[in-house]
Every structure is written in structure tokens, then in C-alpha cells.
C-alpha positions as CSV (number, residue, x, y, z in Angstrom):
1,M,-22.0,61.1,-11.2
2,F,-18.4,60.0,-10.4
3,G,-19.1,60.2,-6.7
4,M,-22.1,57.9,-7.1
5,I,-20.0,55.4,-8.9
6,L,-17.4,55.5,-6.2
7,S,-20.0,54.9,-3.6
8,Y,-20.8,51.5,-5.1
9,M,-17.1,50.5,-5.1
10,P,-16.2,47.9,-2.5
11,G,-14.0,48.9,0.4
12,W,-10.2,48.5,0.6
13,A,-10.6,45.3,2.6
14,V,-12.2,43.6,-0.3
15,F,-9.4,44.6,-2.6
16,A,-6.9,43.4,0.0
17,Q,-8.6,40.0,0.1
18,A,-8.5,39.9,-3.7
19,G,-4.8,40.7,-3.8
20,V,-4.0,38.0,-1.2
21,A,-6.2,35.5,-3.2
22,M,-4.1,36.2,-6.2
23,L,-0.7,36.0,-4.4
24,V,-1.4,32.8,-2.4
25,P,-1.4,30.4,-5.4
26,L,1.6,32.0,-7.0
27,L,3.5,31.8,-3.7
28,L,2.5,28.2,-3.2
29,A,3.5,27.2,-6.7
30,Y,6.9,28.9,-6.2
31,L,7.5,27.1,-2.9
32,Y,6.4,23.8,-4.4
33,K,8.8,24.0,-7.3
34,S,11.7,25.2,-5.1
35,L,11.1,22.3,-2.7
36,Y,10.8,19.8,-5.5
37,R,14.1,20.9,-7.0
38,L,15.8,20.9,-3.6
39,V,15.0,17.4,-2.6
40,G,14.5,15.9,-6.1
41,S,18.1,16.2,-7.2
42,G,19.2,13.3,-5.0
43,R,16.3,11.0,-5.7
44,G,17.7,9.7,-9.0
45,Q,20.8,8.4,-7.3
46,I,19.3,5.0,-6.5
47,G,22.4,2.8,-6.6
48,H,22.6,-0.8,-7.8
49,G,19.1,-1.6,-6.6
50,A,17.1,-4.8,-6.5
51,R,18.3,-8.0,-8.2
52,T,16.0,-10.0,-10.5
53,L,15.5,-13.6,-9.6
54,P,14.7,-15.7,-12.6
55,H,12.3,-18.4,-11.6
56,Q,12.7,-17.3,-8.0
57,Q,16.2,-18.6,-7.8
58,P,18.9,-16.7,-5.7
59,Q,21.4,-15.0,-7.8
60,A,24.8,-16.8,-8.0
61,L,27.8,-15.2,-6.6
62,P,30.8,-14.3,-8.9
63,E,33.2,-17.0,-9.9
64,S,35.8,-15.6,-7.6
65,S,33.8,-16.8,-4.6
66,T,35.0,-19.8,-2.6
67,R,33.8,-23.1,-3.9
68,F,33.2,-26.4,-2.1
69,T,36.3,-28.6,-2.2
70,G,34.9,-32.0,-1.5
71,D,36.9,-32.2,1.8
72,F,34.0,-32.6,4.3
73,H,35.8,-31.3,7.3
74,A,37.3,-28.3,5.6
75,D,34.0,-27.3,4.0
76,L,32.2,-27.7,7.3
77,Q,34.7,-25.5,9.1
78,A,34.3,-22.9,6.4
79,V,30.5,-22.9,6.9
80,K,30.8,-22.8,10.7
81,A,33.2,-19.9,10.5
82,A,30.8,-17.9,8.5
83,I,27.4,-18.6,10.2
84,G,28.2,-20.9,13.2
85,S,28.2,-18.0,15.6
86,N,24.4,-17.6,15.2
87,S,22.6,-19.2,18.1
88,D,19.6,-20.2,16.0
89,V,21.7,-22.1,13.4
90,H,21.8,-25.8,14.2
91,F,24.4,-28.3,12.8
92,R,23.3,-32.0,13.1
93,E,26.2,-34.2,12.1
94,F,25.5,-37.8,11.2
95,T,27.2,-40.9,9.9
96,N,25.4,-43.2,7.6
97,A,24.8,-46.6,9.1
98,K,25.4,-48.6,5.9
99,T,28.3,-46.7,4.2
100,G,29.9,-44.8,7.0
101,V,29.7,-41.6,5.0
102,Q,29.7,-38.5,7.1
103,G,27.5,-35.5,6.6
104,V,25.7,-32.6,8.4
105,L,22.2,-31.2,8.3
106,I,22.1,-27.4,8.8
107,H,18.9,-25.5,9.5
108,I,17.5,-22.4,11.2
109,D,15.5,-22.9,14.4
110,G,11.8,-22.4,13.6
111,M,12.2,-22.0,9.8
112,Q,11.4,-25.6,8.9
113,S,9.1,-28.3,10.2
114,D,10.9,-30.3,12.9
115,R,8.8,-33.3,12.2
116,L,9.9,-33.4,8.5
117,L,13.5,-32.8,9.4
118,S,13.6,-35.6,12.0
119,M,11.3,-38.2,10.4
120,E,12.1,-37.8,6.7
121,V,15.4,-36.0,6.1
122,M,17.4,-37.5,8.9
123,Q,15.8,-40.9,8.5
124,F,16.9,-40.9,4.9
125,L,20.4,-39.5,5.5
126,M,21.3,-41.9,8.3
127,Y,19.7,-45.2,7.0
128,E,18.8,-44.9,3.3
129,L,21.5,-42.8,1.7
130,P,22.7,-44.8,-1.4
131,A,26.1,-46.4,-1.0
132,D,27.0,-45.6,-4.7
133,L,26.2,-41.9,-4.5
134,P,28.2,-40.5,-7.4
135,S,30.6,-37.6,-7.1
136,S,28.9,-35.8,-10.0
137,V,26.8,-32.9,-8.7
138,K,23.9,-33.4,-11.0
139,A,23.9,-37.2,-10.7
140,A,24.0,-37.0,-6.9
141,G,21.2,-34.6,-6.8
142,Q,19.0,-37.0,-8.9
143,R,19.6,-39.8,-6.3
144,L,18.3,-37.7,-3.4
145,P,14.5,-38.1,-3.0
146,F,13.6,-34.4,-2.4
147,S,11.2,-32.6,-4.7
148,E,12.6,-29.1,-3.9
149,L,16.4,-29.7,-4.2
150,K,19.1,-27.3,-5.4
151,E,22.8,-27.9,-5.7
152,E,25.0,-25.0,-4.6
153,M,28.7,-24.8,-5.7
154,Y,29.7,-21.7,-3.7
155,I,30.0,-21.5,0.0
156,G,29.0,-17.9,0.3
157,D,25.7,-18.4,-1.5
158,F,25.2,-21.6,0.4
159,N,25.4,-19.8,3.7
160,R,23.0,-17.1,2.6
161,S,20.5,-19.7,1.5
162,V,20.7,-21.2,5.0
163,L,20.0,-17.9,6.6
164,F,17.1,-17.3,4.2
165,G,15.4,-20.4,5.6
166,H,16.6,-23.4,3.5
167,A,17.5,-26.7,5.1
168,A,21.1,-27.5,3.9
169,I,23.0,-30.8,3.6
170,L,26.8,-31.4,3.3
171,I,27.8,-34.9,2.4
172,E,31.4,-36.3,2.5
173,G,33.0,-36.5,-1.0
174,Q,30.5,-34.1,-2.7
175,T,31.9,-30.8,-4.2
176,C,28.6,-29.0,-3.6
177,G,26.0,-28.4,-0.9
178,F,22.4,-29.4,-1.2
179,L,19.6,-27.0,-0.4
180,V,16.2,-28.4,0.5
181,E,13.0,-26.4,0.6
182,M,11.2,-27.5,3.8
183,P,8.3,-25.2,4.6
184,G,7.3,-25.0,8.2
185,A,7.9,-21.5,9.5
186,P,5.1,-20.2,11.7
187,S,2.4,-18.1,9.9
188,R,-1.1,-17.0,10.6
189,T,-4.2,-18.3,8.8
190,A,-5.8,-16.4,6.0
191,D,-8.5,-14.3,7.6
192,E,-11.0,-11.7,6.3
193,P,-9.2,-8.4,5.7
194,V,-9.7,-6.1,8.6
195,S,-9.3,-2.8,6.6
196,E,-11.5,-3.9,3.7
197,A,-14.5,-5.7,5.2
198,L,-17.4,-6.4,2.9
199,L,-21.0,-7.6,3.3
200,R,-20.9,-9.6,0.1
201,G,-17.7,-11.0,-1.5
202,P,-14.8,-13.3,-0.7
203,R,-13.7,-13.5,3.0
204,L,-10.1,-14.2,2.1
205,G,-7.2,-11.9,2.6
206,F,-3.4,-12.0,2.1
207,T,-1.0,-13.1,4.8
208,E,2.6,-12.2,5.6
209,V,4.0,-15.2,3.6
210,L,4.7,-14.3,0.0
211,G,4.3,-17.8,-1.3
212,E,0.8,-18.1,0.2
213,N,-0.2,-14.7,-1.4
214,T,1.0,-15.7,-4.9
215,A,-0.9,-19.0,-4.4
216,M,-4.1,-17.1,-3.5
217,L,-3.8,-15.2,-6.8
218,R,-3.4,-18.5,-8.7
219,R,-6.4,-20.0,-6.9
220,Q,-8.6,-17.1,-8.2
221,G,-9.0,-19.2,-11.3
222,L,-7.2,-21.2,-14.0
223,S,-5.2,-18.9,-16.3
224,D,-2.0,-19.1,-18.3
225,Q,-1.9,-15.3,-18.6
226,L,-1.0,-14.6,-15.0
227,E,2.8,-14.1,-14.8
228,M,5.0,-13.2,-11.8
229,K,8.6,-11.9,-11.8
230,S,10.7,-12.0,-8.6
231,F,13.2,-9.5,-7.3
232,R,15.3,-9.2,-4.2
233,A,15.9,-5.8,-2.5
234,G,17.6,-4.8,0.7
235,T,21.4,-4.2,1.2
236,V,21.4,-5.5,4.8
237,I,18.3,-7.6,5.1
238,E,17.0,-9.0,1.7
239,R,13.4,-9.5,1.0
240,E,11.7,-10.9,-2.0
241,I,9.4,-8.8,-4.2
242,V,7.0,-10.2,-6.8
243,V,5.6,-8.2,-9.7
244,A,2.3,-9.8,-11.0
245,Y,0.5,-9.0,-14.3
246,M,-1.5,-10.5,-17.2
247,K,1.0,-10.9,-20.0
248,D,-1.4,-10.6,-22.9
249,I,-3.3,-7.6,-21.3
250,V,-0.7,-5.3,-19.6
251,N,0.8,-2.4,-21.5
252,P,4.5,-3.3,-22.1
253,D,5.7,0.2,-21.4
254,L,3.9,0.3,-18.1
255,L,5.4,-3.1,-17.1
256,D,8.9,-2.0,-18.1
257,E,8.5,1.2,-16.0
258,V,7.4,-0.8,-12.9
259,K,10.3,-3.2,-13.3
260,N,12.7,-0.4,-13.8
261,R,11.6,1.4,-10.6
262,I,11.6,-1.8,-8.6
263,G,15.1,-2.6,-9.9
264,K,16.4,0.7,-8.6
265,L,15.2,0.2,-5.0
266,N,18.3,0.5,-2.7
267,M,17.6,0.5,1.0
268,D,19.0,-1.6,3.9
269,F,15.6,-3.1,4.6
270,L,12.1,-2.9,3.2
271,A,9.9,-3.5,6.3
272,E,6.6,-3.1,4.6
273,S,5.1,-2.4,1.1
274,G,4.7,1.2,2.2
275,Y,8.5,1.6,1.8
276,I,8.1,0.5,-1.9
277,E,5.2,2.8,-2.4
278,Q,7.1,5.9,-1.2
279,L,10.2,5.0,-3.2
280,V,8.6,4.3,-6.6
281,E,5.7,6.9,-6.7
282,D,5.9,9.8,-9.2
283,N,5.5,12.7,-6.9
284,Y,6.5,12.1,-3.2
285,L,5.6,15.7,-2.3
286,S,1.9,15.1,-3.1
287,P,-0.4,14.3,-0.2
288,F,-2.4,11.9,-2.5
289,Q,-1.3,8.3,-2.7
290,Q,-0.2,7.2,-6.2
291,L,-0.4,3.4,-5.6
292,Q,-3.3,1.5,-4.1
293,N,-2.7,-0.8,-1.2
294,T,-5.0,-3.8,-0.6
295,E,-5.3,-7.0,1.3
296,R,-7.8,-8.6,-1.0
297,P,-6.8,-11.1,-3.7
298,D,-10.0,-10.4,-5.7
299,R,-9.3,-6.7,-5.9
300,V,-5.8,-7.5,-7.2
301,I,-7.0,-9.9,-9.8
302,A,-9.7,-7.3,-11.0
303,A,-6.9,-4.7,-11.3
304,L,-4.7,-7.1,-13.3
305,L,-7.6,-7.8,-15.7
306,E,-7.8,-4.0,-16.3
307,G,-4.1,-3.9,-17.3
308,R,-2.6,-2.8,-14.0
309,V,0.4,-4.3,-12.2
310,A,0.6,-5.7,-8.7
311,I,3.6,-5.5,-6.4
312,M,3.8,-7.9,-3.5
313,L,6.5,-8.0,-0.7
314,D,7.3,-10.8,1.5
315,G,6.4,-10.2,5.2
316,T,3.3,-8.0,4.6
317,P,-0.3,-8.7,3.7
318,F,-0.6,-5.5,1.7
319,A,-0.1,-5.6,-2.0
320,L,0.3,-2.5,-4.2
321,I,-1.6,-1.8,-7.4
322,A,-0.2,0.5,-10.1
323,P,-1.2,2.8,-11.6
324,V,-4.0,4.3,-9.6
325,T,-6.6,7.0,-10.3
326,F,-8.5,9.1,-7.8
327,S,-11.8,7.4,-8.6
328,M,-10.3,4.0,-7.7
329,L,-9.8,5.2,-4.1
330,L,-13.6,5.6,-3.7
331,Q,-14.6,2.3,-5.3
332,S,-15.2,-0.9,-3.5
333,P,-15.3,-4.5,-4.8
334,E,-18.8,-4.6,-3.5
335,D,-19.9,-2.2,-6.2
336,Y,-19.5,-5.0,-8.7
337,Y,-20.8,-7.9,-6.6
338,E,-24.2,-6.1,-6.2
339,R,-26.5,-5.1,-9.0
340,W,-25.6,-1.9,-10.9
341,L,-28.3,0.3,-9.2
342,P,-27.2,-0.4,-5.6
343,G,-23.6,-0.2,-6.7
344,T,-24.1,3.2,-8.4
345,L,-26.0,4.6,-5.4
346,L,-23.3,3.5,-2.9
347,R,-20.6,5.0,-5.1
348,L,-22.4,8.3,-5.4
349,L,-22.8,8.4,-1.6
350,R,-19.0,7.9,-1.3
351,F,-18.2,10.8,-3.6
352,A,-20.6,13.0,-1.7
353,A,-19.2,11.9,1.6
354,S,-15.6,12.6,0.5
355,F,-16.6,16.1,-0.5
356,L,-18.2,16.7,3.0
357,A,-15.2,15.2,4.7
358,L,-12.9,17.6,2.9
359,M,-15.0,20.8,2.7
360,A,-17.6,20.9,5.5
361,P,-15.5,22.6,8.2
362,A,-14.2,25.2,5.7
363,L,-17.7,26.0,4.6
364,Y,-18.8,26.3,8.2
365,I,-16.1,28.9,8.9
366,S,-16.8,30.8,5.6
367,F,-20.5,31.1,6.3
368,I,-20.4,31.9,10.0
369,S,-17.4,34.3,10.0
370,F,-17.6,36.0,6.5
371,H,-20.9,35.3,4.7
372,P,-23.8,34.8,7.1
373,G,-26.0,36.6,4.6
374,L,-25.8,33.5,2.4
375,I,-27.5,31.4,5.1
376,P,-31.3,31.3,5.1
377,T,-32.7,33.8,7.6
378,E,-34.4,31.4,10.0
379,L,-31.4,29.1,10.0
380,A,-29.0,32.0,10.5
381,I,-31.1,33.2,13.5
382,T,-31.0,29.7,15.0
383,I,-27.2,29.5,14.6
384,I,-26.7,32.9,16.1
385,K,-28.7,31.8,19.2
386,T,-26.7,28.7,19.6
387,R,-23.4,30.6,19.4
388,Q,-24.3,33.1,22.1
389,G,-21.8,32.9,24.9
390,V,-19.1,31.0,22.8
391,P,-15.9,32.9,23.6
392,F,-13.8,31.7,20.6
393,P,-13.9,32.6,16.9
394,S,-15.2,30.0,14.5
395,L,-11.7,28.8,13.5
396,I,-10.6,28.0,17.1
397,E,-14.0,26.5,17.8
398,V,-13.7,24.1,14.9
399,L,-10.0,23.3,15.7
400,I,-11.0,22.3,19.2
401,L,-13.5,19.8,18.1
402,E,-11.6,18.5,15.0
403,V,-8.4,17.9,17.0
404,S,-10.4,16.1,19.7
405,I,-12.1,13.9,17.1
406,E,-8.7,13.0,15.6
407,I,-7.3,12.1,19.0
408,L,-10.3,9.9,19.8
409,R,-10.0,8.2,16.4
410,E,-6.4,7.5,16.9
411,A,-6.9,6.2,20.5
412,G,-9.7,3.9,19.3
413,I,-7.4,2.3,16.7
414,R,-4.5,1.8,19.2
415,L,-6.7,0.4,22.0
416,P,-7.6,-3.3,22.2
417,K,-10.4,-4.2,19.8
418,P,-13.1,-5.0,22.5
419,I,-12.9,-1.5,24.0
420,G,-11.6,0.6,21.1
421,P,-14.9,1.3,19.3
422,A,-16.8,1.8,22.5
423,M,-14.1,4.2,23.8
424,G,-14.4,6.3,20.6
425,I,-18.2,6.5,20.7
426,V,-18.5,7.2,24.4
427,G,-15.6,9.6,24.4
428,G,-17.0,11.6,21.4
429,L,-20.4,11.8,23.1
430,I,-19.0,12.9,26.4
431,I,-16.6,15.5,25.0
432,G,-19.2,16.9,22.6
433,D,-21.9,17.2,25.3
434,A,-19.4,18.7,27.8
435,A,-18.1,21.2,25.3
436,V,-21.6,22.4,24.5
437,Q,-22.6,22.6,28.2
438,A,-19.5,24.6,29.0
439,G,-20.2,27.0,26.2
440,I,-16.9,26.3,24.4
441,V,-18.6,25.3,21.1
442,S,-22.0,25.6,19.6
443,P,-24.4,22.7,19.1
444,F,-24.5,23.4,15.3
445,L,-20.7,22.9,15.1
446,V,-21.0,19.6,16.9
447,I,-23.4,18.4,14.2
448,T,-21.1,19.7,11.5
449,V,-18.0,17.9,12.9
450,A,-20.0,14.7,13.5
451,V,-21.2,14.6,9.9
452,T,-17.6,15.3,8.7
453,A,-16.2,12.4,10.8
454,I,-18.9,10.0,9.7
455,S,-18.3,11.0,6.1
456,S,-14.6,10.2,6.4
457,F,-15.4,6.7,7.7
458,S,-17.3,5.9,4.4
459,I,-14.2,6.1,2.3
460,P,-13.1,2.5,1.4
461,M,-9.4,3.3,1.4
462,Y,-8.0,4.2,4.8
463,S,-5.0,6.0,3.3
464,A,-7.3,8.2,1.1
465,G,-9.2,9.1,4.3
466,I,-6.0,10.2,6.0
467,T,-5.2,12.5,3.0
468,L,-8.6,14.2,3.2
469,R,-8.3,14.6,7.0
470,I,-5.0,16.4,6.5
471,L,-6.3,18.7,3.7
472,R,-9.3,19.5,5.8
473,F,-7.2,21.5,8.2
474,V,-5.5,23.4,5.3
475,G,-9.0,24.2,4.0
476,M,-10.0,25.6,7.4
477,L,-7.0,27.9,7.4
478,F,-7.8,29.2,3.9
479,A,-11.4,29.8,5.0
480,S,-10.4,31.6,8.1
481,V,-8.3,34.1,6.1
482,L,-10.3,34.7,2.9
483,G,-13.7,33.4,3.7
484,M,-15.6,31.8,0.8
485,Y,-12.9,33.1,-1.6
486,G,-10.3,31.1,0.3
487,T,-12.6,28.0,0.3
488,I,-13.0,28.2,-3.5
489,L,-9.3,28.9,-3.9
490,F,-8.4,25.9,-1.8
491,F,-10.7,23.6,-3.8
492,L,-9.3,25.0,-7.1
493,L,-5.7,24.4,-6.0
494,I,-6.5,20.8,-5.2
495,C,-8.1,20.4,-8.6
496,C,-5.1,21.9,-10.3
497,H,-2.7,19.6,-8.4
498,L,-4.8,16.5,-9.2
499,T,-4.9,17.5,-12.8
500,K,-1.1,17.6,-13.0
501,L,-0.5,14.5,-10.8
502,K,0.3,11.2,-12.5
503,S,0.7,7.6,-11.4
504,F,3.2,5.7,-13.6
505,G,2.4,8.0,-16.5
506,V,-1.4,7.8,-16.1
507,P,-3.2,11.1,-15.3
508,Y,-4.6,10.9,-11.8
509,L,-8.0,12.4,-12.7
510,T,-8.6,10.4,-15.8
511,P,-11.2,9.9,-17.2
512,L,-12.3,13.4,-16.0
513,S,-9.0,15.0,-17.2
514,P,-8.1,14.1,-19.8
515,F,-11.7,13.6,-20.8
516,R,-12.6,10.0,-21.9
517,L,-16.3,9.5,-22.2
518,S,-16.0,5.7,-22.8
519,D,-14.5,5.3,-19.3
520,W,-17.3,7.2,-17.6
521,K,-19.3,4.0,-17.4
522,D,-17.2,3.1,-14.3
523,L,-16.7,6.5,-12.8
524,F,-19.6,8.1,-10.8
525,F,-22.0,5.4,-12.1
526,R,-21.4,1.7,-12.3
527,A,-22.9,0.6,-15.7
528,P,-24.6,-2.8,-16.0
529,M,-22.2,-5.6,-16.6
530,A,-23.7,-6.2,-20.1
531,L,-22.4,-2.7,-21.2
532,M,-18.9,-3.0,-19.7
533,K,-17.4,-4.7,-22.7
534,R,-14.1,-2.8,-23.0
535,R,-11.1,-2.4,-20.6
536,P,-10.3,1.2,-19.6
537,L,-8.8,3.1,-22.5
538,M,-6.4,5.0,-20.2
539,M,-4.5,1.8,-19.5
540,K,-3.6,1.3,-23.3
541,T,-3.9,-2.5,-22.9
542,R,-3.0,-5.0,-25.6
543,Q,-6.5,-6.6,-25.4
544,K,-9.1,-3.9,-25.6
545,Q,-12.2,-6.2,-25.3
546,R,-13.3,-7.5,-21.9
547,K,-16.4,-9.2,-23.2
548,R,-17.1,-10.4,-26.7
């Protein structure tokens, strides 16, 4: 009897696989915690950080800074000594024709409109400057006919404002400099977002000019709830950051946390909003993005109305939305512009496509190498016939095609637009057909990899697609070692990580975990607009009702 029982026991290889399956998650958890402790200790040392700009005004320098004296020649020499060595800084000295008062117009080449400088500013300064211009700073400023005018008492801050793009005026006898806002720097027109194209919806996208982007948000509709707070960040090259929110909707704790993290930014230069994303996210070791980037003003406004916060940086068209959940990365604005049935169907297709993009190669390796008995008999026979003559194991076979597809995808992005897509399609067809004809890969694998690549294209957020593409290779390694056990273990590890992950205090998998049934109306299914009366409970907004 005992021998009969032993005959039904699995072999030692099965026990070895089970032992490895138990040790792998423990080892990964230990390595993750060790790495997080190693590099996380220095992350809190942020330094002085960004400076808040009330009403978008540059912060004044300390009282110990050098002030204007009223001696025109001495003040001009002090300014020239500080910024005169720059070849793009122009000093246009003048003498008023009526009063004989001397002055100078200072500006950066290309930062202002030359027509406005020549026809309006210089025309006024040389021929229309009042003869009784008072020495009082405030009174003198009121006599100058410029709508955007600021008096600056300190030479250091005056010089910085000139380098930031203001046109500046020094007038003999005045104990301050005058800064004039003269827009005219080159910028591109607002086009349709390339990375978030829609069939139905607005065709307007952000540009690289922060003032234009904030204006686009204002033009979404009349509202006194939309507020924006400005910061400056960058120890060598400063750039302006704007935090936008709906003041009567946003959770005050969330807003304070965002402002606190923005205020701690301390880098020499923030070239793109991706810098901010990496510096303020909760877990920088996670492969999943914890802020959503977008070029669409309508997506930003929709997020603000849900109680989220937008972060915009001068010099980039990509705004950041915080906090973010995993389901947001698979949603498109078009889901709400279409009726609820088409929107729900498209969203379900995206969830299915994301699963295929992540798990299809790992499942292929598991079935072919470890569990062919789980495949229907006729299909298994067909696959075996197509694999005859293939000299590589399934892992190497999949890696050859997957790496080739990734190279073609990257090459298609970097090539000029007219030939990029054509090169990707033609290259994929040629390489796939040549690989099958040469017996390097099987035709069934070509179909699997093609479905995987097409599924990854259906993900609305490009950054989310990159994450799934990276994790796809990890899943293939798990499947090649442990078969279906490894594939399931890989999926469970991802689920455990997503359950623990947070974005500005909001659980990443909400409303799945923690479970909130009321928020499921906008998860896998997009409920009819008549039923979407409340804002997401996970945001803990001040105003709970969206529709009354």
C-alpha cells in the first residue's frame, strides 16, 4: 500500500520547482527592501528647493543687495558689468528729444517683439517721455503707458529679470529700473497632440510656452474655481512651474502634499516635466508611472474636476496629473465623448490588450516548453509540425523576435515621419518571413509576437506601454524557468506590487484594492452619464456631487 502511494508522488524535479517558486518571491522582496533602504536614505536631503512666486512675481532679493542709486551712469555701468558680457543682451541708449533726459533700453535678442520695441517703446521714450517725470518710483511708474510694468529696486534682481526675458528701462534720475513684459519670443502653434490623437474630441494640445498652456486651461470654460500657484525651480537655470487645481473640489491634504514636494525640488535644471515626475513620485524603484503625463487640456480639466492636481512646467507641452491609478492609464478621453456602449467596449478591449501585451509571450513559453498537454490535441499537433527544424528552445526563439520588434519600433520612432511607419511595417514583414523561411522561428510564434505588438499599440499612454514591454521580458524569464508556475508567480508578484503602490497617498489599484463599489462605474465599464453623479470617493474631494 505504501509503495502504491509513493508511485503517485511527483518526481524530485517537481519538488525542486516548488521550492524555487517559494524562494523567488522571498528573495525578490529582500532585494527590493535592501535596494530601497540603500538609495532611499539620501532622497530626503532635498535642499532649499523651489521658491513660491505669489502672483507669478519674481522673489525679491535680500535687503543687503545693491540698490539703484539714481546716478544713471553708475547704475548703467553696474548692469553692464553683470550682464554686458552676454552677446545677446542689447543696450540701446537714448536721449529724450524734449527734455534731454538720458536712458537705456535693455533687452535680449529674440525674446521680445522687435516691432513693439522700435515702434512703441523707443518711440515713447525718445519723443513722448513726460518732462515732469517725478522721482517717486510709484508715481513715475504710473506715468509710463505700459500695461505690464514693474518697478525693480535691486540691481541683482533687475539683471535676472532681463535674462529671464523682460525688456528693461533705466531712466536718468530714477532710483529704480522698470521691467516691461513684451511677449514676442518664437513659439510654435498649438497643434493636435501627436501622442494622444483622437477621432472625436478637441484638436488642441499644449505648447512649450507656459503662459499659453495656462491660457488654454482658462479657455476651457468660465470658472472662478480654477486656481494656479507658481514656483521657480533650478539652481543654475530657473524655470517656472505652475500647480493648477479646483479650489472648492481638491482635497486640501493632497494639495499641500503636492506643493510640499514641488517646493523641495533642487536640481540645476529641469529640462522636462519628466524630471519632476521622477523627483516627486512615491516609489522611484517601481516600473509603473505614478503621475500621468498628457498634452491635452481637456484631459487636464477633466482630472481637475475629479479632484486631482496638474503640474505644468515652462518649456514642455507635457503636463503632469496627480494622483494616478492604474485604470487611468487605460482610459482615453474618447471614452466619454462617445456614448457609453462604444466607450465601454473600447475600454474592455484595452484591458484585454494590455493583458496580452504583458502575458502572451510568457504563456507561449509555458505551454510549448512545459505544459503542451494543456493545448488542444489538434492545435498541439499543428504547432509541433511548425516547430520542426527550429534549432532554438522556445525562450531563445521568442527573444529573437521580441528584440527584433523592439528595435524596429524604436527605429520607426526615430526615423522621419514619412518613412518611419512604412519602415516598421515593411521591416517587420521582411524579418518575420525571412526568419520563418530560414527555420529560426516557427510561424505560430510570429503570430503570437505580432498579436503582442499590436496589443501594446492599443494602450493610450505611451509610458504605460513601455512599462508592459519591460515586464514582458521578465515574465518570459519566469516562464522559461518554472513554466506555468513561473507565469502565475510573475502575475501574482505584479499584483502584490500594484496593491502596495501608492500615488500621493492614493492606492494605485483603487477601486479594486481597496474595494470601492461606487467607483466601479468608471473602471472596466463606463456608466451612462446620467448615472455618474458623484466624484471618485478615493479622491476625498470637498464637493462629492458632480451632478445634482
